[in-house]
C-alpha positions as a Python dict, from the first residue, in 0.01 Angstrom:
ca = {
    (1, 'M'): (0, 0, 0),
    (2, 'V'): (78, 180, 327),
    (3, 'D'): (-73, 508, 445),
    (4, 'T'): (241, 716, 504),
    (5, 'A'): (39, 997, 660),
    (6, 'A'): (-39, 766, 953),
    (7, 'N'): (330, 672, 987),
    (8, 'P'): (566, 960, 902),
    (9, 'D'): (871, 732, 937),
    (10, 'I'): (772, 556, 614),
    (11, 'S'): (890, 716, 291),
    (12, 'P'): (615, 840, 58),
    (13, 'P'): (557, 637, -258),
    (14, 'T'): (764, 724, -565),
    (15, 'P'): (552, 845, -859),
    (16, 'Q'): (622, 736, -1212),
    (17, 'P'): (782, 1019, -1417),
    (18, 'V'): (454, 1189, -1512),
    (19, 'L'): (618, 1524, -1425),
    (20, 'A'): (934, 1457, -1628),
    (21, 'T'): (1085, 1742, -1826),
    (22, 'L'): (923, 1802, -2165),
    (23, 'T'): (1136, 1650, -2439),
    (24, 'E'): (1173, 1678, -2814),
    (25, 'S'): (1054, 1324, -2892),
    (26, 'A'): (790, 1081, -2769),
    (27, 'I'): (626, 752, -2860),
    (28, 'L'): (274, 669, -2739),
    (29, 'L'): (179, 301, -2745),
    (30, 'S'): (-177, 190, -2666),
    (31, 'M'): (-280, -175, -2672),
    (32, 'T'): (-529, -435, -2555),
    (33, 'I'): (-429, -758, -2379),
    (34, 'R'): (-523, -1086, -2544),
    (35, 'E'): (-737, -1319, -2336),
    (36, 'G'): (-509, -1553, -2141),
    (37, 'A'): (-199, -1329, -2176),
    (38, 'E'): (-249, -1139, -1851),
    (39, 'S'): (59, -1292, -1686),
    (40, 'D'): (281, -1166, -1969),
    (41, 'A'): (150, -812, -1922),
    (42, 'H'): (180, -839, -1542),
    (43, 'D'): (543, -952, -1566),
    (44, 'L'): (632, -681, -1818),
    (45, 'L'): (487, -404, -1603),
    (46, 'A'): (708, -515, -1313),
    (47, 'D'): (1013, -482, -1539),
    (48, 'V'): (938, -143, -1698),
    (49, 'S'): (1173, 50, -1470),
    (50, 'G'): (1453, -196, -1544),
    (51, 'L'): (1402, -165, -1919),
    (52, 'Q'): (1407, 214, -1888),
    (53, 'R'): (1736, 201, -1697),
    (54, 'A'): (1889, -44, -1946),
    (55, 'V'): (1829, 199, -2232),
    (56, 'G'): (1863, 530, -2054),
    (57, 'F'): (2194, 479, -1872),
    (58, 'R'): (2379, 480, -2206),
    (59, 'V'): (2284, 842, -2275),
    (60, 'P'): (2184, 1001, -1941),
    (61, 'E'): (2154, 1347, -2092),
    (62, 'A'): (1881, 1217, -2326),
    (63, 'L'): (1634, 1219, -2032),
    (64, 'L'): (1458, 896, -2128),
    (65, 'S'): (1146, 828, -1923),
    (66, 'V'): (875, 564, -1951),
    (67, 'V'): (529, 591, -1796),
    (68, 'A'): (316, 275, -1788),
    (69, 'A'): (-60, 307, -1743),
    (70, 'I'): (-345, 57, -1708),
    (71, 'G'): (-702, 84, -1837),
    (72, 'A'): (-1018, 9, -1641),
    (73, 'A'): (-1103, -309, -1829),
    (74, 'A'): (-757, -455, -1758),
    (75, 'W'): (-706, -361, -1392),
    (76, 'D'): (-898, -649, -1233),
    (77, 'R'): (-747, -892, -1486),
    (78, 'L'): (-395, -793, -1378),
    (79, 'F'): (-406, -719, -1005),
    (80, 'S'): (-575, -853, -695),
    (81, 'G'): (-655, -620, -408),
    (82, 'P'): (-801, -269, -408),
    (83, 'R'): (-897, -78, -720),
    (84, 'P'): (-821, 292, -783),
    (85, 'R'): (-1117, 500, -669),
    (86, 'D'): (-1181, 694, -993),
    (87, 'L'): (-1074, 441, -1255),
    (88, 'H'): (-1333, 382, -1529),
    (89, 'E'): (-1337, 357, -1905),
    (90, 'F'): (-1324, 678, -2105),
    (91, 'R'): (-1677, 806, -2151),
    (92, 'E'): (-1779, 919, -2495),
    (93, 'V'): (-1864, 1289, -2508),
    (94, 'R'): (-2126, 1367, -2773),
    (95, 'G'): (-2240, 1719, -2854),
    (96, 'D'): (-2474, 1852, -3119),
    (97, 'K'): (-2187, 1901, -3366),
    (98, 'H'): (-1884, 1714, -3236),
    (99, 'L'): (-1795, 1376, -3083),
    (100, 'A'): (-1514, 1268, -2853),
    (101, 'P'): (-1513, 890, -2909),
    (102, 'S'): (-1417, 623, -2659),
    (103, 'T'): (-1167, 370, -2795),
    (104, 'P'): (-1011, 51, -2648),
    (105, 'G'): (-699, 56, -2433),
    (106, 'D'): (-575, -185, -2165),
    (107, 'L'): (-216, -59, -2149),
    (108, 'M'): (-50, 267, -2249),
    (109, 'F'): (320, 349, -2256),
    (110, 'H'): (427, 713, -2274),
    (111, 'I'): (793, 710, -2374),
    (112, 'R'): (985, 1039, -2379),
    (113, 'A'): (1343, 1142, -2458),
    (114, 'R'): (1533, 1414, -2633),
    (115, 'P'): (1631, 1196, -2934),
    (116, 'M'): (1382, 962, -3099),
    (117, 'D'): (1625, 669, -3113),
    (118, 'L'): (1606, 609, -2737),
    (119, 'C'): (1226, 625, -2747),
    (120, 'F'): (1230, 370, -3028),
    (121, 'E'): (1470, 140, -2844),
    (122, 'A'): (1255, 142, -2531),
    (123, 'A'): (937, 83, -2733),
    (124, 'A'): (1102, -206, -2918),
    (125, 'L'): (1208, -374, -2592),
    (126, 'I'): (857, -342, -2452),
    (127, 'M'): (704, -489, -2767),
    (128, 'D'): (960, -772, -2776),
    (129, 'R'): (819, -880, -2439),
    (130, 'L'): (454, -833, -2532),
    (131, 'R'): (444, -941, -2895),
    (132, 'G'): (173, -1203, -2942),
    (133, 'S'): (23, -1114, -2604),
    (134, 'V'): (-129, -779, -2700),
    (135, 'V'): (-297, -607, -2992),
    (136, 'V'): (-152, -263, -3062),
    (137, 'V'): (-441, -20, -3102),
    (138, 'D'): (-230, 287, -3174),
    (139, 'E'): (136, 382, -3206),
    (140, 'T'): (214, 750, -3249),
    (141, 'H'): (557, 910, -3281),
    (142, 'G'): (551, 1269, -3160),
    (143, 'F'): (804, 1545, -3210),
    (144, 'K'): (884, 1895, -3088),
    (145, 'Y'): (771, 2149, -3348),
    (146, 'L'): (956, 2479, -3373),
    (147, 'D'): (939, 2675, -3044),
    (148, 'E'): (703, 2438, -2857),
    (149, 'R'): (416, 2495, -3103),
    (150, 'D'): (148, 2260, -3230),
    (151, 'L'): (87, 2213, -3601),
    (152, 'L'): (-179, 2485, -3587),
    (153, 'G'): (107, 2726, -3517),
    (154, 'F'): (29, 2805, -3152),
    (155, 'A'): (244, 2743, -2844),
    (156, 'D'): (106, 2446, -2650),
    (157, 'G'): (115, 2379, -2276),
    (158, 'T'): (167, 2744, -2179),
    (159, 'E'): (-53, 2722, -1869),
    (160, 'N'): (97, 2400, -1732),
    (161, 'P'): (150, 2426, -1356),
    (162, 'V'): (508, 2387, -1233),
    (163, 'G'): (680, 2263, -920),
    (164, 'R'): (456, 2191, -623),
    (165, 'A'): (149, 2308, -817),
    (166, 'A'): (217, 2046, -1086),
    (167, 'A'): (238, 1770, -827),
    (168, 'E'): (-84, 1892, -664),
    (169, 'A'): (-259, 1887, -1002),
    (170, 'A'): (-130, 1553, -1128),
    (171, 'L'): (-78, 1322, -829),
    (172, 'V'): (-339, 1145, -617),
    (173, 'G'): (-334, 1252, -253),
    (174, 'A'): (-512, 1165, 69),
    (175, 'E'): (-847, 1130, -110),
    (176, 'D'): (-739, 775, -213),
    (177, 'P'): (-462, 686, 35),
    (178, 'A'): (-407, 334, -99),
    (179, 'F'): (-291, 494, -428),
    (180, 'S'): (-129, 816, -309),
    (181, 'G'): (134, 938, -556),
    (182, 'S'): (-40, 779, -854),
    (183, 'S'): (-209, 965, -1140),
    (184, 'Y'): (-476, 942, -1408),
    (185, 'V'): (-413, 1016, -1773),
    (186, 'I'): (-660, 1085, -2051),
    (187, 'T'): (-530, 1064, -2408),
    (188, 'Q'): (-689, 1173, -2735),
    (189, 'K'): (-547, 1175, -3086),
    (190, 'Y'): (-666, 1483, -3278),
    (191, 'L'): (-637, 1527, -3656),
    (192, 'H'): (-623, 1882, -3793),
    (193, 'D'): (-782, 2016, -4111),
    (194, 'L'): (-494, 2249, -4194),
    (195, 'G'): (-647, 2340, -4529),
    (196, 'A'): (-948, 2499, -4360),
    (197, 'W'): (-741, 2635, -4072),
    (198, 'N'): (-496, 2816, -4296),
    (199, 'L'): (-781, 3000, -4470),
    (200, 'L'): (-827, 3197, -4145),
    (201, 'S'): (-626, 3511, -4079),
    (202, 'D'): (-391, 3514, -3779),
    (203, 'E'): (-641, 3738, -3598),
    (204, 'E'): (-926, 3490, -3659),
    (205, 'Q'): (-708, 3199, -3548),
    (206, 'A'): (-620, 3388, -3230),
    (207, 'K'): (-989, 3421, -3144),
    (208, 'V'): (-1042, 3049, -3197),
    (209, 'V'): (-756, 2964, -2960),
    (210, 'G'): (-784, 3259, -2721),
    (211, 'R'): (-419, 3362, -2753),
    (212, 'S'): (-209, 3577, -2982),
    (213, 'K'): (-35, 3354, -3235),
    (214, 'L'): (297, 3539, -3236),
    (215, 'S'): (338, 3650, -2875),
    (216, 'N'): (142, 3363, -2711),
    (217, 'V'): (-23, 3617, -2479),
    (218, 'E'): (-380, 3534, -2373),
    (219, 'L'): (-635, 3769, -2525),
    (220, 'P'): (-808, 4018, -2292),
    (221, 'D'): (-1146, 3900, -2162),
    (222, 'E'): (-1328, 4168, -2356),
    (223, 'I'): (-1178, 4036, -2682),
    (224, 'K'): (-1146, 3663, -2610),
    (225, 'P'): (-1460, 3481, -2731),
    (226, 'S'): (-1647, 3266, -2478),
    (227, 'N'): (-1616, 2970, -2716),
    (228, 'S'): (-1238, 3002, -2756),
    (229, 'H'): (-1030, 2700, -2661),
    (230, 'V'): (-861, 2882, -2371),
    (231, 'A'): (-1189, 3008, -2224),
    (232, 'L'): (-1354, 2665, -2224),
    (233, 'N'): (-1050, 2487, -2080),
    (234, 'T'): (-1022, 2713, -1776),
    (235, 'V'): (-1200, 2538, -1486),
    (236, 'V'): (-1277, 2753, -1180),
    (237, 'D'): (-1484, 2615, -891),
    (238, 'E'): (-1747, 2795, -683),
    (239, 'Q'): (-1478, 2919, -444),
    (240, 'G'): (-1288, 3083, -731),
    (241, 'V'): (-1009, 2823, -727),
    (242, 'E'): (-874, 2726, -1071),
    (243, 'H'): (-815, 2352, -1121),
    (244, 'D'): (-527, 2247, -1345),
    (245, 'I'): (-406, 1938, -1522),
    (246, 'V'): (-56, 1866, -1655),
    (247, 'R'): (-45, 1845, -2035),
    (248, 'D'): (233, 1684, -2236),
    (249, 'N'): (80, 1719, -2582),
    (250, 'M'): (289, 1622, -2884),
    (251, 'P'): (257, 1713, -3252),
    (252, 'F'): (263, 1424, -3496),
    (253, 'G'): (203, 1380, -3867),
    (254, 'S'): (292, 1248, -4207),
    (255, 'A'): (359, 1504, -4479),
    (256, 'G'): (329, 1243, -4752),
    (257, 'V'): (-28, 1146, -4670),
    (258, 'G'): (-129, 1489, -4545),
    (259, 'E'): (-188, 1385, -4183),
    (260, 'F'): (-133, 1654, -3920),
    (261, 'G'): (-232, 1625, -3559),
    (262, 'T'): (-187, 1674, -3186),
    (263, 'Y'): (-174, 1388, -2939),
    (264, 'F'): (-339, 1518, -2622),
    (265, 'I'): (-196, 1377, -2298),
    (266, 'G'): (-349, 1510, -1977),
    (267, 'Y'): (-230, 1390, -1635),
    (268, 'A'): (-448, 1470, -1333),
    (269, 'R'): (-508, 1356, -975),
    (270, 'T'): (-869, 1287, -1077),
    (271, 'P'): (-1009, 1240, -1426),
    (272, 'A'): (-1307, 1458, -1332),
    (273, 'I'): (-1122, 1783, -1414),
    (274, 'T'): (-1028, 1672, -1767),
    (275, 'E'): (-1375, 1527, -1818),
    (276, 'L'): (-1529, 1862, -1724),
    (277, 'M'): (-1305, 2035, -1977),
    (278, 'L'): (-1422, 1793, -2246),
    (279, 'Q'): (-1787, 1846, -2151),
    (280, 'R'): (-1739, 2221, -2186),
    (281, 'M'): (-1565, 2177, -2522),
    (282, 'F'): (-1805, 1928, -2683),
    (283, 'V'): (-2141, 1960, -2511),
    (284, 'C'): (-2124, 2337, -2469),
    (285, 'D'): (-2176, 2558, -2167),
    (286, 'P'): (-2399, 2739, -2242),
    (287, 'P'): (-2560, 2534, -2524),
    (288, 'G'): (-2432, 2630, -2866),
    (289, 'N'): (-2102, 2753, -2720),
    (290, 'D'): (-1893, 2456, -2837),
    (291, 'D'): (-1517, 2497, -2869),
    (292, 'R'): (-1441, 2654, -3207),
    (293, 'I'): (-1118, 2461, -3237),
    (294, 'L'): (-1328, 2148, -3292),
    (295, 'D'): (-1428, 2287, -3632),
    (296, 'F'): (-1066, 2223, -3733),
    (297, 'S'): (-947, 1944, -3498),
    (298, 'T'): (-1122, 1607, -3471),
    (299, 'P'): (-1044, 1343, -3205),
    (300, 'I'): (-1023, 988, -3338),
    (301, 'T'): (-930, 816, -3009),
    (302, 'G'): (-1022, 860, -2643),
    (303, 'T'): (-885, 658, -2351),
    (304, 'L'): (-852, 686, -1974),
    (305, 'F'): (-575, 508, -1786),
    (306, 'F'): (-448, 484, -1429),
    (307, 'V'): (-78, 547, -1364),
    (308, 'P'): (26, 361, -1047),
    (309, 'T'): (339, 460, -858),
    (310, 'A'): (680, 323, -951),
    (311, 'D'): (680, 135, -621),
    (312, 'F'): (352, -36, -712),
    (313, 'L'): (488, -151, -1049),
    (314, 'D'): (824, -265, -909),
    (315, 'D'): (645, -487, -655),
    (316, 'P'): (291, -532, -786),
    (317, 'P'): (10, -722, -617),
    (318, 'P'): (-24, -1077, -748),
    (319, 'A'): (-248, -1140, -1042),
    (320, 'P'): (-595, -1264, -948),
    (321, 'S'): (-653, -1637, -948),
    (322, 'R'): (-792, -1766, -1276),
    (323, 'E'): (-910, -2097, -1134),
    (324, 'H'): (-1276, -2182, -1192),
}
């Protein structure tokens, strides 16, 4: 890839739609690549933008977008050339009470649209190309719940940066010029114990989250507990600068089997910010100050992926030679 900063006449790389408008529906597909099927995955990734256009042009107002991401264990199997600076496998985070597990994932597709049918069509086309070449680790269908709330009843994503701030938070810059315009995404699938949660009063729930349930206003510092979710997910450096990520969390569930959850999706220019948030939540800072929301929400997956630019995927480096 070319360093556009050194040559201003060259257009900057085009990011994938990590900053796309939040939509009412989403499908998250995570999978591993079977040994020997790397060329099938490589070819599919180069065609993702074409598949998105084939489905999305029929209903432009549906705002279909597809983000394709690659895990650490798959990168060197798929591409020759340089490797993203901060790409590594998701690191398990183990505290005294709670665990954020690390689970397999070579590829992840984040498919968003207003109606679910376009998400499903795009997912089906991707799987038609990859069937037999991958093992699907997880498929989750997410939906908008009421007025942008999670299944715990609280508004989600309130503090997401917007505009230029969102791009600064989510897109790689000059720190890794070969991959400028790319992103990292950490995903976790959380299951909620709504039975225990609903035994709390609205006031108690607000102290767990750090926001008023009805108004969505952050609690004053003198009232907001230090182990509230909001307090532990606010990262401020030594210079007093707050560091953000871009969340696109989605509720999911099955009323029939009593499954209720939130699929956490956090895009960032470096995974270190999200990893610090997880350390504060699970390992506690100070010790014993673990995030109270973890008493009611348990992660069952944990993956870290790299999101190359759309230009990279449209014209990817060749796959490495497999000759011995």
